[in-house]
N, C-alpha and C positions, 0 to 999 in steps of 0.2 A: 470327272465334268469334261466334256468335251472339247477342247478347247475352240476358242473364236473363230480361228482359221477353218474350221471342220464345219462350222454350223454357215459360214457362206458359202462354202464349197456343197452346203446341201441346196442351199438356193438357186445357185446357177446351173443344178443341172435336175431344177425338179418336173421337166418331163421324163428323162430317163429313169427318174426312179420310181413312177408312176408304172412304167412297162416291168420292174422287179418287183413291185410291191403286188401288182396282180397276181406276179407266175408264184411267188411263194406266200402269198397270202398274210402276211406279217407286213407292216407297217417300220420304215425306216428309224420313223421321227420315235418311237417306241422304243427300240433299239438303243439309239443313242441317246434316248431320256430327255428328247428336245422340251418337251411339253409335257402336260399334264392331261390324264385319259379321260379325266371327267367334263361332263359337258357332253352336249349334241356335237358342237363344232368348238374347233380352236383356231389359233391365228400365230402364224410363225411369222414374226416382223423379219423381212430382207426385202431382197429384190426378186423379179421376175415375175410372169403373169398367172394368173387363176389356173390354178388346175384342176379345180374340182367344177362338177356342172353345178351345183348349189346356188347360185347366185354371180351378178355381173360382179366383173371387176376391169380395171381397166390402169395403165398406168404406171410408175413404180409404186409399191408398198407391199402390205402383207399380201403374202399368199394365203388361200383358205384350203385347208386337209378336212376332209370327211372323216370322221373317229370311226366309221364301221370297220369291221374287219377286212374290208376289199372295198379298194378306191374302185370308180370308174374304169372302166378298159377303155372308154372313151373319150377322151377329156375335149372339152369345149375347144374349138379353132382345127386350125390343118394339121394335122399329124407332122413329126419330125421326120427327115430325110435322114439318112444315114452320113450323110454331110453334115448337118447341122447337127447330128451326136455327137460324132466325128470332133467335131469345132469346139463343144462343151467338155468333151473329155480332154481337149487339149490346155482349154482355159483351167480346169481345175489343175492341172499336172503345173499349169504357172504359177498358183499359189504355194507350192512346193517349194520350202526354201532349205531343207535340209546341206550343210555343208559337202563341199565334191567328197573330201576323203570319207564318210560316212555312207554315200550312196553304195547299195551293193556294186558288184563288178561283173555278176555273171549273168546280165542282160542278153536276151539272142544279139544277133548280129543283124537281124533283120526285124525292126521292131515295128515294122508295118503289120507284120501277121498278128504279132500280139494285139496291137490295135483295132485292126480291123476284125480280131475275136470277139473282142470286149465290146465293141459297137454291135458285132451282130446280138450278141448274148445279152447287153441290157449290161453286164455288170461292171463297165466302165467305173460309174461311181464310186461303187463297194472297193473295186482296187486302188483308186486313188486315194479312197481315206485311209484306207487300211495303210496302203503304203507311206503316209503323210505319219501315220503316228508311230507307228511301226519305227520310222526314219529318227522321229522325236522321242522315241524310248530309248533308242541306241545313244542321240545325243545326250538326253541326260544320265544315261551308264555311264557314257565317256567325262563327261564334266565331273559327276561322282567318284570316278577312278584318279582325275586328275587333283581333284580337292583332296583325295586319300593321300595321294602321292604327294603335296604338299604338307599337309597335317603330320605325316612323316617324318620329314625332312626337318621341319619346325619342331618338333621333338625331340628328333636326335641332335639338333642346335641349341636346345634347351631353351626354346623361342615358345612361349606360352602364350603371348598375347594374341586377341583375336581368334584363340581356338575354338571357345564357345562359338561363337560367330559363323565359324567354316563349319561347326557339328550342324548349328542349325542351318544351313544351307544346305548339307548334303542331306538330314532328314527332308528337308523341302522338297526335295529333287526326287528322292527315294518316295516321295509321297505323291508324284505325279499318276496319273490312271491313263496314261497313253495306251499300256500293253492290253489294260483291261478292257478298254472302248475297242481297239482294235480285236480282239479275238471277238468279241461280242459282235461286232460285224460278220466277220469271219462265220462264227456261228452260223446266223439268220442266213447268209449268203449259201451254205451249207446246205440247207434242208431243202432247199430245192434241189434235183437230181442232174437240172442240166447247168449248173452251177459250174462256172470254169474260172481259172488264174492264171496270169502267168509261174514261171517258174519264181522269179523272184518274189511275188508276194509269199509264197510259201516258206521259203529262206529266210525273208524278213521276220515274218511271226514266226518262225524257231529260231532265229538271233534271238528277238524279245523272250522266248520260253528257254533259253540258257542264263537269260539276267536273271529271272525271276524263279530259275532250278524249277519251274511247271512241269513237270513229265506227261502231265495228262492233258494239258494242251500240246503239248509235242506230240504225242500219239495221235489228238485227233487233227492234227494238222497234218501229218504223214500221212495218216488212213484214207484221210482225203487225195493225197495224192495219188497214193498207189492204186486207187479206184481208177485213176486217168490211165485212157489208152493213146492219149495224144501225147504226150510228154513223158519224161524220165527225169528222175532227181540226177543231180551232180555231185561231185564229190563234196560239196558245201555242206549241201543237205546231210551227209551223212556226218559230217563232221561235228554242225551242228545238234545233231541228235545224240552223238555220243558226249560231246557237251552238257549237254542238257542233264541225261541220266549221272554223268560222273557228278556235276554240281550238286546231285543230291543222296551222292551217297550209292547210287544205284550200280554198283558192280555187271550184276549181272545184265540191270537193261542194257547197258554200254556192250557189253559184249553180243548181246542178241543182235541191235543195230549192228555193229562189227560183223556180225557170222551173213548180214542182210547183205552189207555193204560187196563182203566176198562175194554172195552168191550171183549178186547181182552184176556182178564184173565178169563174171563165168559167162554169164548170158548176154554179155555186150549188153547193159540196161542200165549204163552209167554216163552220164553227161561229162567229160574231163573238164574241171574248171573248179575254182576256190577263190573267196574273196580276196585271199592272201596273195592270189598270183599277180605280179603285176600286168598293166594292161599290155605292154609291148612284147610278154611273153606270149600271151595269146595269139599274136602273128606270128610265132615262131614256131618250129619244127612242131607238129601233132606230138611225136613220140616223147618229146622231150616234157610237155603239156600234160600229157596221159602219166608221165612218171612222178611227174611233181605233184600232180593231182593223189595220185596212191599214196608217196611219202605223207602228204598231209594228213590222210585219214590214219594211215596207221599212227603217225605222231601223236595224232590227237587220243588213240587206243593207250598209245604207252602214257601219255598224263595221266587219263583216266584212270590207268591202275593204282598211279602214285596217289592220286587225289583221293583216290578210295581207299589207301590205306596197304596197296599189294604192290609192293615194291619188286618182290619176287616174279611175277607174273610182268610187269615191265620188264626185267631184264630177259626175262623169256621170249616175249616179244621181240627186245631190241638182238638177242641172238639169232631168231630168223630173221633178220632183217640185215645182220651182217654178212650171215652166211649165203646170202643170195647171191648171183653176180652182178658186176657193176653195169652189163647191159644187159639187165631183165629187162625186157618191152611190153612180153605178154599181158594181155589182162589179168591173166590168172597167178602172173607170177607175183610173188614176195616182194615189191619193191626194194632196193638197197638203201642204206640211211643216207642223210645227208649231216651239214652241218647244224640243221636245226634238231636232229633228232639228237645229238649226244649234247644239246643244248636244255631240249627237254626233259634229259636226264639228269642231269644236274641241277636244274631247276625242281625237278620230282624230288629228289632227295634233300633239298634246302627246303621245300616245302613240310618236309616232313620229321623237320629238325633234325636229320640226322645230317650234320653238316660235315663231321669227320670224314665219313663215305663221299659226299659232293666234294671235300677238298680232295680227295684221294685220286678220283675219275680227273679233276680238273686239270690237276698237276701230272697226272699223266699224259691229258690231251696236250699240256705246256710241252712236254717231251716231243711231240710230232714234230715231224722235218716241213711238212707243208701249213703253211699260211692259212688263217680262215677264208673261205668262200665267201666272194662277194653275191652269190646267189644262195642263200639258206638250204633250197631244195632241190641243188645239183647233187647227183649221187656221186658216193663216194665210199672207196670199198676199205678205206682205213681212216682212222679218225683223224681230223684237222686240227689244228690249234681253234682253239674258243674263239666262238665271234662274240659280237657287241653283248646280244643277251646273256649269254655265259658268264662272262666277265659281269656284269652288272648284278645275275642273280646272285655270283658266289661274294661279289664286293657287299652285297646289301643282309649276306647270313653272317659273315665274318663279323659284321660291325653289331648285329643284334645280338651275336652269341658270346660280343666281349673278347672275340681270340683276335686281340690287337696286332698279336706279332706275328701272326701267321697273313693278317692282313696287311701289315707293313712289308712282310716279305713278299708277298704275289704282287703288290703295288709296285717295288721298283722292278718287278718281272714285267710289270705291263709296262710301264714307262720305257721298257726296251722292246717290249714287241711292236705294241702300237703303231711305231713311224713306219715298221717292217710290212706289218698286216693293212697299213691304210686304216686302221681304223681311231677315230679319235679318242684324246681322254676329255670324257666330258665334267662340267663341273660339278656334275653331280656326284659322281665318283671320288671327287676330290675333297666336297664336302663330306661324304659319307667316312672318308679316313681322317678327316679332320674331327669329324664328331667323334669319332669312335677312342680316339686316341685322348681327346681332349675329357671324357668321360672317363676316360681310366685313369687320367692322372686326378683330376678330380676325387675320385673315390678312392685311391691309394694312397692310404697317409702313411703309408711304409716306404713309399719310392723316394730315395737318399737322392740329392743334391746332384749329384755327378749324373745319374744313371735319368734324372727328370731332364737336366742339361741337355744329353747328348741325344732326346727323343725330341726336345723341341727344338733341334737345329735338322733333323729330322724331317720333320714337317715343313720348318722354315727354305729347308733348301731343294726337297724334295717334290713334298704335295703338293705347296704351293706354287703356282705357276708365274715363271717370271719373263717368257718371251711376250713383246707388243704388237706381233702381228696379226695376234688373234682378237676374237672379242668374245670371250667366252669368259665365266668367273671373274665378273664386275658387276660393282656393287647396287644395280638395278634388283641382284638378288639378295632379300635380309638376311637369310642362311648362309651365303659366302660372308656377308658382312660380317653379322655375328660371331661367326664362327673365327675370321681374323683377329677381332677384338678379343676373344677369348685366348689366343693364341699370344698376341701380343701380352696381353695382363700374365700370362703364366710365367714369362720374364720378369717381368715388373715386382709381381707377390713374393718372387724368388731373389730378391735383391739385384737383378742385372739388370738396372735402368739403361745401363747405354746400349745394351744389344736391343731392348724392347725398342726403345725409342730409332733406331737404327734401321729395326724389322718394321716399324710403323711409315717410315720415311720410305722404304722401298715399295713398302706395300701402297701407299697414297701416289708415290711416283709414276708407280707401271700403272694405277688406274686412270690418271691423268694422259699418260701417253696412250697407253689404247685407246683412249675418247678422240687425243688428236688422230692418231694415225686410222682409226675408223672412218671421223668424220672427211680428213683429207683424202681416203681412197675409196671413201663410199661403201665402206664393209659392211655397214649394219644400219638399219632405222635411224635417221636421224631426231624420229619424235620421242626416241627413250633419252636422247643426249641428257635433259635437265635431269631426267630421274637418277640416271646414273652418276650425274654431277652431285647431287642433294645427298644419294650414297654414299659416295667416296667425305662429303664434311659430314656426315653422321657419322662416319667411322672414325675419324679426327677429334671430333668434338664429345663424341662418347668415350675414345680413348680419354681425349684431356681431363673430364670428370672424373672417370672412374680411377685413374692415377692419383688425381689431387687426394681423391677418399681414402684411397686403400694400401696407401706408401706405407711402407712399413717402414721408413726411413727419413731423412732429410733431403728433399728435391734440391739439387745444386741450381744454381742461378745457371749454370751454363746448358744445363740440362731443361730450363724452363724456359730460356731463351730459346733451343733448337724446338719446343712445343710451341712456342708462340708462332716462329715460322714457317712451322708446318699447319697450322692454322690458317695462315695465309695465303699459303702456295696454294690449299685449296679455295680458299673465301670462306670461310668458316668464322663465325664469330668467337672472340674472346668471351669464355665465360667470367663473370664478375668476380666469384671466387678465384679463377685464375688470375686473374689482371691482379686482385689483392696478395694474390701468392709472391708472384713475380715480383712487384713493387717491394715488399718488403724484404724479400731476397736480396734486391738489388740495394735496397737501402744500409744493408749489412755491410753488402762487399764496395759499395764506392769511394770509401776511404782508404780501402785499401791499396797503395801503392804499386803490390804488383797486378792490381787488375789489368787485364789486355784482352780487349775485345773485336772479336773481327769487325768489319762493315756489315756482315749480316748478321752480326749479334746486337749491332746498335740499331738496325733499322728493325729488328724482332721488338727491342726494348721501347725504340717509340711507337710500335703496333699496340703494345702493351698500354702504354700510357694512353693514346687516343681512342681506343676501346673502352675505358673506364666510361662510368654513368657520372662520377663526380667531376667538379672542375678540376680540368686538368694543366692550368695557367701555371701553377707550381711545379708541378710536377715536367713542365715541360722548360721550364724556365731552369733548373736542377739539370735536366739535360745536357740544355746547349751548353750550361757551364761545364761540364763536365766531357762535351765534346772537345771546347776549347782548350779545356786544360791539359789532356788526351791526345790534342793535336792529331784528330780525327780527321782526315781526308775527305770532307764530306761530298766533296765533288764526284767520290765513285759511288756515291751512292745511286740507289735505282731510280727510274725517273717516277716511278709511284712511290718511293720514300721519300724522294723530293720534294713532288705536289703533298702528301702528307703534312710536310712539314711546315709548309710554307702557308696551308688552311689553318693547320693548328694556331699557330702562333700567332696569325695576321689576324685570327678570330678572337686572341685574349687581349689581357691588359695591355698597356703603353709600353710595360716594361719588356715584355717578350716581342713588339714590333721594333721595339732599339735594339734586342739582341739578334732579331733576324739581319736588320741591316748591316750587323757587323761580319755578316757569314761572306758578302760579296757575292760574285757572279759563281753559277747563275741566278741565286736567291733575289737580287735585289732587281732584276728586270722582272722575276715572276711577282715579289712583291708588288710592284709598280702597277703589272695587269692588273692582278686581283684587287687594288685598290682601285683601278677604275671603274670594273664590273660591277663592285661596291657602291661606287657613288652614282651608277645609274639607278632610274626610278626602282625601286622594288615591284614586281608583277604578282605578286603572291604573298601569302602567309601558311605559317605552319597549318594553321587552321584547315587552309583549304587547300591541302597536300601539296605544295609546291616551295622548290627552294630555289633561290636565286643564284647558283654557282655556276658558274662557265667551264669550272674544272671538274663536273662531277660527272661522269660516263653514268650510263644507263648502269645503276648499282646492282642491283640485283645477281648480278654474275661474274664476279671480279675474274674468273677462270676465262674469258673473253674468246681468247684464239681457238675454244673448244665449240663455243656456240654459231652455227650455222649464220649467214646473213642472206635472208633471204629478198629477192627482190618483188619488194609488196605492195600492190595497190589496196589503200581505202576506199571500200564503195558503200556511198549510203543507200542503194539500194539493195545492198547484201547486207547492210547493218540492218535493216529493219527485217528483212526475210529473218535472218538468225535469231534478230530480239524478239522476234512473236510470243515466244514463250512467255515472257515478261508482261505485268506481273502475276503471282499466282500459279505458272502452270505446272503440270502433274509432271510424274516422271517420264510417260510418254513423249509430254511436250520437250521436257528439257533435251532427253537423249535426243528426239528430232532436230532441233536445235544444234548439236554438238556435231550427227552427222550433215547437216547442210553446211556448219564450219567445215568442216572435214572436206566436203565438194569443195567449197569453194578456194579453200588453201591448195588443193592439186592445182588448181589454175590459176594461183600467186593471186588470189582475190581473198581480202579479209574485215570484217568489219570493225569497227571502229573498237577504242579499249573499253568505252563502257561496256558495250554489249559482252566481249570477251571476260570482263570484268565478273560481271551479272552471270553469266554462263559458267565461270568458274565457281562462282558460290551456288549455285543450285544446283552445280554436280556433286560439291561436297554436302546439300544437306540430303542426297539421296546415295551418300556413300562410295561417290565413283572417285578414289585419291587417284588411279590411275590416270584417268581421263583429266583429273584438275594440273596434274604436273604435266601434262602433254601440252596442255591448252598455256597452262605459265611458260613453258620454253618458249611456244611461238609467240605470245603475245612480247616479250622482250626483242623477236625484229621486227614483229609489227610498231612497237613504241621506235623504234629505231629510222623508223622512214617518216617520224611526225618532227621535223626537222624548223618548219615557221609556223607559226613562232617557237622559239625554244619551251615554252612553259606548257605549249601542248603535250610535249614529251613527258615533262616533269610531272604534269599533271595525270597523264596516262600512266607512269609508273606507281604514283601513289597509288591511285585507282584499284591495280592490280594487284599490287603490295595488301590493300586493304581488304579485298576479296578472296585472296589469297589466307589470311586468318580466319574469314568467317567459314570460308568452305572448308579448312582441315579443320576447324573446332568442329563443325558440326559433324564431319566425317570420322571424329573420333582421335583425327591425331594432334592432340591439344601441345605438345612439342613442337613440332614443327610449325602450328599457327604460331606459337611464342617467338618463334625464330623471325618471323617475317614481320610481327608486333614490332622485336627490336629493330628489325632493320629500319622501319616507318622513322621510329623516334631515331634514327643514330642519324638520318638524314632529311632531320627538321621538322617532320610533320606529326601528324596524330591520328591513331586510330580512331575511325568513324564509331557512332554509338553501337550501332549493327555489330562491330567486331569488337567493342567489348562486350555488349549483349554474350555475344557466341562463345567467348573465351569466361565468362563467369558462370554461364549456362552449364560449362563441360568440365566445370574444378569438382572433379569427382575422387574418390577411394583417399583421402587425407585424412591425417586424424584432424586437422581444424578448416575442412573446405569453407565455411563460413568467413575464418578470417582471409584464408586466401582468396576468397569472391569478393571482400570489402576491399580489401589490398588494390586489387584490379579496380575497383568503383572509385576509390580515392584518387588511383592516380589519371583516372578518368576526368575525372574532375579537378585535380589541378594543371590539367592542360586545357580544361576549359570545355570538355566535350558536354553537349547539351544533351541527354538522356532522352531516348525516344521509348515507345510502349514496351518493348520487345526487350528492353535494359532494365526499363523499372521493373516488368513482370520477374525477369532474373532475378534481380538482387533482392525485391520483396520474398520471394519463393524461397532464397537462401537464409534470408531473417528469418524466415517463419519457423524454418526446419530447424533452428538453433535458438528458437524461443526466444529472439529480440523484439520481442512484438511493439515495443515502444520507438524503434527504430525505424521497423516498417510502417508505423502508424505516420511518422515524421516522413519518410519519402510517399506514402499515399498522399499527405496534404499537400507535399512539396508539388506531386507532378498535377496534383488540381491546379496550384496555382500558376503552374507555366500551361493549362490548357491544354493538358495530355488526359485525353478522356480514358478512365481506367475501362477496361474489360471483364469477362466472367472471370477469366484468369487473375487478372490482378484482385479482383473481388475473393476470388477463392483463397489465391495468397494469403491475403491481409487477416481474412479470416481463419485461416486456420493458424497465422501467429498469434491469435487474439484468444482463441480455443488450445493450444500449448499451452499457454501462461493460465488459463482457468478464466479470462477474462469474458464470464458469457455476455453481460449485457452490451458489450463493444462488437461482439460477434452477432448478439440478434438485430442492431441496429445497422451494422454492414451486409447482414443478410435483407433485411426490408430494403434498404437502400439499393442492393443492387437488383433485384427483383421487381421495384420498383421503376429500373430504369426503359426506356422506350428501345434503347437496342439490346435489351436483354435478351440473350440466349441460352436454355436453361441446360446445365452441365452437371452431370452425375458428383463432381467433387466436393464441392459446396454443400450439398445436401447430405452426403457420407460424413465430412468434417460436423457438422452439424449435430448429427446423430452420434458422432466418437464423443463429442464432448459431452453430451448428457447420456450414455453408456458406460464411460470413465471419468473423465474428470469431475464433472459432476452430476451424480448418477440419478435421472428423475424419468422413469420408463414413459411417461405421458409427453415430453415434450422429445424424445426418441418417436416415437410414432407419431407427433404432431409433424415431426421434417419428413418423415416417410410417407405419410399421407401427401405432404407437398410435393415429394419426389413423385410418386404415381399418380397424382392431379398435372404436373407439369407432363407428362407422358415420356419421362425419361427414364430408361432399362434398369431395374436394381444390377448390381455389378454383386462378386463373390463377397468383398468387400460389405454392402449394405444386408448381405443376410449372414454374415459372421457377427455386426454388432446387433442384429435382432436377435441372434441364437444370447448373445451375454446379456442383453436388455432381459430377455425373460428369463434367464437363466441365471443372472448373477445379482439383480437390483431384487430388492424386497417391494411388497412380496414375491415370492418366487412362482413363476406360474409354468411348471413343467407341460403340461398336455401344449401351453401355446408355442414352448421352446421347439417339443418334437414338431408340431405341426409348420413349426419355419421349417425344418429343418425336410419335413416330408414336400413342402413349397417348392425350395432350391431341389430336390432330386426330382422334382417335376418341370422343371424351368430347362428346356432345352439352351438357351441359350445363354447358360452359366454352368460351370463345371463345378464339382464337389470339389473342395481343397482339401489340406491339409487340416489347414486354418480353422473348417467347421467342424472334423473331428476334436480339434483342440479345444475347441469354446464349449464341446457337449461334456468330455472330460471334465475341464474345469469347472463345470458347470456338477458334475456330478461329484468330484473328489472336492476340489477346495471349498465347493458351495455347500453342497447337501452331505458331505463326509461319507458317501456311498462307496466304498470301494470294490464291491461287488459288481456293483452296475460301470463303472470305471473300465472294471475288467473287460467286462462283457461287451459294454463299446470297442474300445480296442481290440480285441480279439474276434470282433464282427468285419474290421475294416477291410482285412485283406480279401474277402470272399462277398464284399458287398458288391451290388451290380455296377456300381458308378466305378469300382476300381478297375483300371486297365491294365491286365496282367503285363501287356506289353510297354505300359508307360515307366515312369520313373518310380523304385519302389516307394510302397503304401505299406503301414505306417510310413511317415518321412521326418524328417528331424524336428518340426513344428508339433507333431502328434508326441512323437517319445519326450520332448522336453513338455508337455502337459501333463502326460503322464509320469513323468520322474517329480513334477512339481506336484501332482497330487499324493504321491507317496511318503514325500519331503513332510507335505503337510501332514497326514496321520499318522508320521513317524513310523511309518513300514519300510525301513531302510533294508531290511533283511530280504525285501523281494526285487530290490534293484538290480542286483549284479544280475540278476535271470532277463531280465530285459536290456540291460549292456550287452551281454552274449546275444540276445535276437537283435539289436539295434548292428551289430557288426556284422552277424551272419547276414543280415536280410542286405548289405551293400549299402546303407545310410549312413553318411558320415557326421558324426557327433559335432556338435557346436559349440563355442565358449558357453552360451546361455544353459546348456546341459551341464556341461561342467560349473556353473556357477550355484545351480541349484544342487547340486552333487557335494559341491565344498559346504553348500549350508545344512543340507541334511547328515552329513557325517558330522558335523563338527555341533548339533543339536543332540546327536547321540550320544556324545563324548569322544568322537571315532576321528579326534584332531588330526594325527597322524594321518590317515587314509586324505582327508583332505589338502594335506600338504603335499603327501604325494600327488593327487588330482591336479593342483595347481604347477606342481613342478613338472607334470609332463607334458602340459602346454607350452607354446613356444611364443615369442616376442616378434611380431612384426618387422619390416624395417621400418626403422625411424623417419617418421612424418609423414606413414603408408597407413591407410586403415586395413585392420587386419581380414582380411579373406575370408570367404567360406562359409562366415559365419549368418549372414543375413538370409534367410529362409524367406520365401514371400509372404509375409505376413499380409499384405495389403493386395490390392486385385491385380497379380503379377501370375499368369502361366507356371505351374510348376515344373516343365518341360524346361526350364532352362536350368536347372538345377543337376549337374553333371559331374559334381564332387567326387571324385575317387573315394570309398570309405576310408581307405588307408593312410589318406593325406593328412597334413601335421593339421593338429588344431591351433590356433592363435586365441593368446586373451587379447582381451578387450577391456576395456578399462573399468566395466565392471565388475569385471573377473577379481582387480585387483580389490575391489571397495568388497566384493565377498569375501576374498580371504582375510584382507583386515577385520571386518566385523567378526570372522570365526576365530582370529587369534585374540581380538578383546572380547569375543564372549565367554573366552576358557578361561581368560585371565593373563593371558601371555601378552602385555603392553609392550615389553622390549623387543619381542618378535615383530608385532605389528610397527613399530616405528621403523625397525632394519626393514620391511616390507616398503614401505613412506620415503625410504632413501632409494632403494631400488627403483620405486616407480619417477622419482625425481628424475633420476636419472637417464631416464627412458627419455624425458623433454617432451613430455605432453603438454599441452596447452595448460597456461597458468589455471582456468578454471575448473579443469578435471581435476591439476591435482588439488586443489582449495578443495573442493567438495567431497574428495575420498579423505583429505587430511582432516577433515571439519567432522569425520567420526570421533575423533578423538575427544571432542567434547561433546558425543552425545552420553549423559548419566545412563540413558539406558544401555548403553552396550558396556562403558569402561569408563568410569569417569577419572577426570585428570586430577593428579593431586594439588596441592594449594603453590606449589612453583614448579609444576614441569608446565612446559610448554614443546609444542609439536614442532617441527621444522616448517617451513613456507619457504616457495622459492624465490619469494621477492622482498615479505619481509620479515624481521628477526622474531619478531613473537605476533599472536593472533591480538587484536584488541578486543 
C-alpha cells in the first residue's frame, strides 16, 4: 500500500496529474490503488479543489475524480501557469524526508534544468513520488542491514534475548512494498512516449532493483534510459546494473552490462560520477573523478565474479587492472586498482568461504610498506596495507570459521599498524575477537588450565581497551558488556577469584573514567550518559550474581568486600543473596583476633549491612562494637560512608544512638543536625512518595560527577504542550510529545516532573527503551532545579522512579524495572498500583509465574497500596491461569467492595478462572452479569472461554453453539481459536457430526480474516484418529497439509509441531508405534523443532507396547531448563496466536516439562518399575519445582490403576514425611 505521504502528495498536485492522465490514458489513482474502480465516480478525501467538471465543489474537502478512462482535458477554473506547477512540484519535494546520507549524490549541478523539464512535461508528480518511494525503500534496506548486523553481533556474544523481536522487525521492513509502488508508477509513466525523468530517478530505481534482486525491472529501467538521446547514464547506473545481475547470480547478465559500460566509455557516453564518491571530490580534477568512477565500475564487476562463484575470472580482471599504468587516464583505458579493489578481493574470498586464501592475500597486503590510503579510489600500482573494510572482513571471516589463533595474531598486528595508518580500532573489532575466543574456550573441554589462563591474560591486556580518552567500547553496547562479563567469569570459574575481581574493578573503573572524561571534554552525546552508567551497573550486578551462583569454591570475606565496594563505586544495588553471603562470612571471621580490615573494607561492610531488607539495627550495633574493639579510625571514612553511618544508626533503636554518640566528632554534630531535621514537621509519607531527609541527595545516580548539571527552566506552558498526549495517546502522539520535549530541552526549557514521568511510562508501552533512559537522565537534572520547597524535588524523584518501573516493565526489561522498585522502597516510598500492576503483568517464563506474581501483590498490600482496575485485572488473570478460582473470585468481590468497576477484561479473567476448574454455574452467572452491564463492550475472549468450557471440560455441544451464536449476535469476529473449538465440538462430542466438522473447516478456509493454523489441522487429525480410530483418514489429512491452498510455502514449516503432536497422539492411541519413526524423520527433515509434548506421547506410546527402554532413551535425551525458568520452545500457538512467531531451529535442545516427568513416572509404574519411579521422583524433587507440581506427580504413586502402594510404602514428599 502506498504510504500516507504519497496520498498527500497526490492531492497537492491534482491539476498537474490531470495533464499526465490525459497524455497516457491511465489514471494515476488506479496505479497507486488508492480507491476502487467500481461505480460511476469515487472521491478521494484530501486537500485541493475540484478537478472534475462533473459538479460544483468549493473549499477544502474531497476532490472528485471521474472514473472514465480519460479525464476531461479542460478542468473547470483557470489553467495553472508554469510557475504554479513549479511551486506545486516544490511542495511535493518538501514532503520528502529521507536522511541526507541516503540521497543520491549524482544529481546534476544545474537542477533548474531538470525542474523546468519536469514542469514542461508534466511528470513532476511522478518523479517526486518515485524518488520518495525509492528513498524509503533504500532506508528500509539500510535498517534491515543494520538490524542483521546487530543480530549477528548478539549471536556471537551468545545473547539470545530479543532475537525474535528483531527478526519480526526485519520481516516487517522487508514486507514493505515501496519499490513495487515506485516501479508501478514508472511503468505507467513509461507508457507515454514523451515521458522523461532525471538521471537520479533511474538510478534510484536501479538501486532498489539491486536490493530486491529484480533483473527484469532493472533491464526495463535501463532500456527506457537508453532510448533517451538527451541524457546519458553515469558510472552509478552501470554499478547498480552489474550489482542487480550479480545479486541474482546471473554472471552472463553482469558481463553484458560491463561490456556495455566499456562500449559507452569508448564512445564517451558515460557521465563520470557515482554515489560513493564524496561530494568534495566532484569539485576536484575531472581526471580523478573519471579514474575513480572507472575503478568503481571495475571493482563492482570483480565483486560480481566473486558473488557468482567465479574467483578465477575475478583474479583475471584484477590482473588486467594491475597491468594498467598508474597514470592511465583515457576513458578507454583499463583503470589501475585502488585500495578498495584489494579490499573487495579479500571480502570476495571470505564470502566464498575460502578464508585461507583470503588470509594469504591479507597477510601479503600487511607486508607492504605503503599505509592504507585515505581515499579508497586513489589509483595505486602496487597493493597497500589493508584499509578498514579489509580488516573488518578478515576479522569477521576468521571469527565465523573459528580460526582463533590466526584471529589473535592479526589482531596484535592490527594494534601495531592502526595508529601508523590512522585507522581506529573499532569496538566491533574487539567484540568480534572477544566473542570468538570465549566461544573457543566454552567449546574446548580439553583446554588446559595454563593455556586457558594465558589466553585470558591476552584478551585482558590486548583486546580490552584501557585508554580513557576515547569514547568507544562503553557499556551502552550490550554486546561489549556481556562479553566482558563472560571474560571475567572465565577467571572466576577457573578458580582465579583475585584476577577475576581485579579485572572487573579495572573494567568498571575504565568505564567511569571514560564517562567522566567524555562529559568534561564534551566528546560524546551526553544524552547517552545514563544509558552508559546503567550498563556499567548492570555489568557489576550481573557479575556479582553470577559469581555467587557459580563459585566452585568458598568466597573469602576479603573478596566479598571488594565486590561490595565495586557495587558501591558504580552505584549498583546489593543483591539480597550477596548481602546474606557477606554477613555470614563476616560472622565467621569477626571473632578472629587476626582480623585486619582496611578503611575501605569497613566501609564496604557498612554498605552491605545497610543494603539489607531486614532490620539492620543489630548488625549495626555489632559493627560499631567491632570498630571500637579494633580501634578503627572512623574519621578516615569517606564523607558518603560517614553520612550512611549517621543515618543508619540514628534511625535505629536507642542503643544505636548511644553508640553513635560515643564516636565523637564529626559524628556528634552530624547527629545533632539530623535530629533537628527529624523534629521538624513531616511533610509527606511513604505513601505519597516523599521522604523527610535533608541528607539525601537525588538518589537515582550515585555517580554524580558523571551526570551533567543543566541550567534548566521548568515551564508551565511547555508542560501543557508536551503533556497533550495524556491520557490515551497513541504511538504517534507519544512520539510527538517526545520530539517536543527534545525541542524544548535544546533551549533549556523542560516540563514538570509529572509530565516527564508520564512520558517515560508511555514510551515504555510502545517499547522505546532507549528514549526512556534518555528521559530518565534528563529528569535528574530537572528535579535538581526544584529546590523550593524541598518536598517538590523528593516528590518528583519518586514520580520518575515509579514511572520507570511502569515503562521498563511494559517494555519487557523487567529486571531493570525491579531495580527502580528497590530504589523507591529503599528511600522510604512505595510503588504505585500501576507500577505493581505492570510488574505482575510481566511475570513470565518462570516455573511458578503465579507465586511470583502473588508475592508482588502481597508486598503491595503490606505497604498499603490500594489496587486499581489495572492491578486487579493482572492479578486475577494470573490466578485464572493457575486455576485458583476461589482466590480470583475473592479479589473480584473485593474490588466491588472498593467500588472499583469491573471491565470486560476483568469478567473475562474471572470467568476463565471458573472455567479452568469446571465451575460452570459460576461461569454462566458471571457471563450473564457481564453482558447485562450497561458499559459492556463485547470482546472475543469470554465467548471463546465459555465455548472451551463446554467443549473440553464439560462437553455439551448445545452450549458450545449457544455461545457461538451469542458471539455472532454481538457482531464479534470469530478467531482461529473459535474455529478450532467448533471443529472439536463436532468432531469429539457425541454424537459425532463429521459433515458439520468438515463444513466448519470449509468456513474457516473461506474466512479471509482468519488464517488456517496448525491447531485446526491438529483438531481434524485428533477427531479422525483418537475419536474415529480411522488411521487412513488421519494420514490422508496429514499428507494433504503441505500442498493445501492455505499453506504458505514461504512461511514456517507446515505441518508444524502442533500437527505432529496430534499425529503422534493418534498413532499412540491406535498402537501403531511402528509408524512413528517414519514421521519423526519427516519432522526433523522439515525443520520442525520437536517439543516436550511430542516426547511425552512417545514415552507413553513406547511404554504401552513394552518398549520401556526406548521411553527411557527419549526421556534422557531431553534437557532440564535452568532452575526457576520455564522450559522454552515447547509452547506452540495452541490459542489464537500467529504461527509466524515460531522460529526455533530444528536442532535446538528439547527441554523437559513437568508433564514429561509425569509421563515417565507413569511409564515406569505401568511396567511395574516402582523403584525407578521413586528414583525419578527424587530427581524431580532436586529440581526444586513448586510443591504443587511435585505433589501432583508424586500423587501418581497412590493411583491403583497405575501401580498400587504396598501396605507400608510411602512416597517421598518435599514438605511432609508421609501422605495422609
